[in-house]
N, C-alpha and C positions, 0 to 999 in steps of 0.2 A: 850378754843384749841391754838394752836400755831399758829404764822403768818406765810403766805405761801407768796413768793414773785413769782410773775406773769411778765412771761417774753413777752412781744409782738413784736416782729419783725418787723410785719408789723400792725402799726396804720390805720387800713378803708381797705375796698376794693383798690379804686383808688391806695396806700400806694403798697399795693401787688402786685396790677395789674401790676402798673410799674417796680416794681422789676422782676419782671419774663419777661415782656417784654426786658429789659436789659439783662437779661440771655438767652435770648431763640434767639440772635443776634450777627452778628459778631463773631463769634467764630473761622472762620476759616475752622468750617466742613460745611458737604456739604447740610447742611438744615440753619447754623449760628448756630443751638442752641447749647450749651453746648457738650460735646464730652460722646457719650456714653458708650465710650470703657474706660473713665479714670477709672483707680482701686478705689473700694468701690462704684463707682456711682450707680451700680447694687442693693447698698441696701437701696440708699436712697430715697422710693416709693413716699413721698410727692413731692422731687422737680421733680420726674419724670412725675407723671402727672401732678403737672401745669407745666411743658415744654409743656407736648401735647396740655393742653387747652388751651392757649395762642398760642402754633400754631395753633390751629383751629379758635379762634376769632370769638367764639359765645360768645358773650356776656351772653347771658343767663343761658348758658353753665353757665360761668363763676360764674356769680353769683350765680347760684345753686349751685354750690361746697364752697363757701365761705364761704356761708351761711349755708351749714351742715356742713365742716368740718374745716374753718376757726374761723367761730364764735362761731361753736358747739354749738348752739341754736336753729338750726330750726325745732326738736319737743321737747322746752321748759326743755332743760336739764340742764340749771342753775338754775331751782328749786331745782330740784332733786340734782345737785353736793352741793346746799347751804344747805341741809336739811345733809348732811353727810361731 
């Protein structure tokens, strides 16, 4: 099989959370988060979901989301992917 280069923009829950805490404040919008009207933002669904979850501030929700959608192994997906 050919080698695969993986890109990890957020190494760990704390780094991911900090990134979106920064992106969700200080932008001069009504709620401080990045603009929802900026061209192209509507197609960036993951960023929109991250923004909303960080704004809610529920640590349990954030961790569950991270485990399921960022780590991608909440349901043992990595074992499946390793075989293919």
